[in-house]
C-alpha positions as CSV (number, residue, x, y, z in Angstrom):
1,M,10.7,29.2,10.5
2,E,10.2,26.9,7.5
3,T,12.1,27.7,4.3
4,E,11.4,26.7,0.8
5,N,14.4,24.4,0.8
6,A,13.7,22.7,4.1
7,P,12.9,19.0,3.9
8,V,9.2,18.1,3.9
9,R,8.2,16.0,6.9
10,F,5.0,14.0,6.8
11,D,3.0,13.0,9.9
12,T,1.6,10.1,8.0
13,K,3.1,7.1,6.2
14,I,2.1,5.2,3.1
15,A,3.4,1.6,3.2
16,V,3.1,-1.6,1.4
17,L,3.8,-5.0,3.0
18,L,4.5,-7.9,0.6
19,R,4.8,-11.5,1.3
20,D,8.5,-12.5,1.1
21,D,7.9,-15.6,-1.1
22,L,6.6,-13.7,-4.2
23,H,8.3,-13.7,-7.6
24,M,9.7,-10.3,-8.6
25,W,6.9,-9.7,-11.2
26,Q,4.3,-10.5,-8.6
27,R,5.9,-8.0,-6.1
28,L,5.7,-5.3,-8.7
29,N,2.2,-6.1,-9.8
30,V,0.8,-6.4,-6.3
31,T,2.5,-3.1,-5.2
32,A,0.9,-1.3,-8.2
33,F,-2.5,-2.6,-7.5
34,L,-2.3,-2.0,-3.7
35,V,-1.2,1.6,-3.9
36,S,-4.0,2.4,-6.5
37,G,-6.4,1.8,-3.6
38,I,-4.7,4.3,-1.4
39,G,-4.6,7.0,-4.1
40,T,-8.3,6.6,-5.1
41,A,-9.7,6.4,-1.6
42,L,-7.6,9.1,0.0
43,P,-7.3,12.0,-2.4
44,E,-5.4,14.0,0.2
45,V,-2.3,11.9,-0.4
46,I,-2.2,13.0,-4.1
47,G,0.0,16.0,-5.0
48,E,-0.4,18.5,-7.8
49,P,0.0,17.5,-11.5
50,Y,3.5,17.6,-13.0
51,G,4.6,19.6,-16.0
52,D,7.9,19.8,-17.8
53,A,9.7,22.9,-19.1
54,D,8.0,22.4,-22.5
55,G,4.6,22.7,-21.0
56,T,3.7,19.0,-21.3
57,E,1.3,18.0,-18.5
58,Y,1.7,14.8,-16.5
59,L,-0.6,13.1,-14.0
60,P,-0.2,13.8,-10.3
61,M,1.4,11.3,-8.0
62,F,1.6,10.7,-4.2
63,R,2.8,13.7,-2.4
64,Q,4.9,11.5,-0.1
65,P,7.1,8.5,-0.4
66,V,5.7,4.9,-0.5
67,L,7.8,2.6,1.7
68,V,7.8,-1.1,0.7
69,F,8.4,-3.8,3.2
70,E,8.4,-7.6,3.2
71,G,7.5,-10.3,5.7
72,S,6.3,-13.8,6.1
73,K,2.8,-15.0,5.5
74,E,2.2,-15.0,9.2
75,L,3.5,-11.5,9.6
76,L,1.1,-10.3,6.8
77,T,-1.8,-11.9,8.7
78,T,-0.8,-10.3,11.9
79,A,-0.3,-6.9,10.3
80,H,-3.7,-7.1,8.6
81,G,-5.3,-7.7,12.0
82,R,-3.3,-4.9,13.6
83,A,-4.4,-2.5,10.9
84,L,-8.0,-3.4,11.2
85,G,-7.8,-3.1,15.0
86,R,-6.4,0.4,14.7
87,G,-8.9,1.4,12.0
88,I,-6.1,2.2,9.5
89,P,-7.4,2.2,5.9
90,L,-5.8,-0.5,3.8
91,S,-6.1,-2.3,0.6
92,V,-5.5,-6.1,0.2
93,F,-4.2,-8.4,-2.4
94,T,-4.8,-12.2,-2.0
95,S,-3.2,-15.1,-3.8
96,D,-6.6,-15.7,-5.5
97,L,-6.2,-12.5,-7.5
98,F,-3.3,-14.0,-9.5
99,T,-5.9,-16.3,-11.2
100,T,-8.5,-13.6,-12.0
101,N,-8.2,-11.1,-14.8
102,N,-10.6,-8.3,-14.0
103,D,-11.9,-6.1,-11.2
104,R,-15.3,-7.8,-10.9
105,D,-13.7,-11.2,-10.4
106,N,-11.0,-9.8,-8.0
107,R,-13.7,-8.3,-5.8
108,A,-15.7,-11.5,-5.8
109,A,-12.6,-13.6,-4.9
110,V,-12.0,-11.4,-1.8
111,R,-15.6,-11.3,-0.9
112,A,-15.8,-15.1,-0.9
113,V,-13.4,-15.4,2.0
114,G,-13.7,-14.2,5.6
115,K,-11.1,-11.6,6.8
116,D,-9.3,-14.2,9.0
117,Q,-9.0,-16.7,6.2
118,L,-7.7,-14.4,3.4
119,D,-4.5,-15.7,1.8
120,L,-2.8,-12.3,1.8
121,V,0.2,-11.7,-0.4
122,G,0.2,-7.9,0.2
123,I,-1.4,-5.0,2.0
124,A,-1.0,-1.2,1.6
125,L,-2.0,1.2,4.3
126,H,-1.9,4.9,5.0
127,G,-2.1,6.4,8.5
128,P,-0.3,8.1,11.3
129,R,3.4,7.3,11.2
130,N,3.5,5.7,14.6
131,G,0.4,3.6,13.9
132,V,1.7,2.3,10.6
133,D,5.0,1.5,12.3
134,K,3.2,-0.5,14.9
135,V,1.2,-2.4,12.3
136,L,4.4,-3.3,10.4
137,K,6.4,-4.3,13.5
138,G,8.6,-7.2,12.5
139,A,8.7,-6.4,8.8
140,T,11.9,-5.5,7.0
141,M,12.4,-3.0,4.2
142,H,12.1,-4.6,0.7
143,P,15.6,-5.1,-0.7
């Protein structure tokens, strides 16, 4: 029997994998961009809006934690391939996106490169816990 105070367990996982050679500002920027893809494409991961005791309304957020990992460039490429092979939805951020300054140019930069040649600096994914764990095998939690 589930009680109101019982911990909530999720059968899915939201995770971000960042390349381990990024500057801190890049890690934060890439993470923010990547998770926006998850939230907009998968509305079921979004919880209810927030409100404080004064009645002020706030935007809804993810209903579950976002786990952030890091790994080498090679691991990122491997994880990308694993996610695609498993059909797990993901968003990508490539090194080229650090030189663009708008959505149109970002999409064009990704579209200009084949999936096996993307210079990935981050991916975000949402899927079954065990599937996401398999995709991220070899990654470590971000410090």
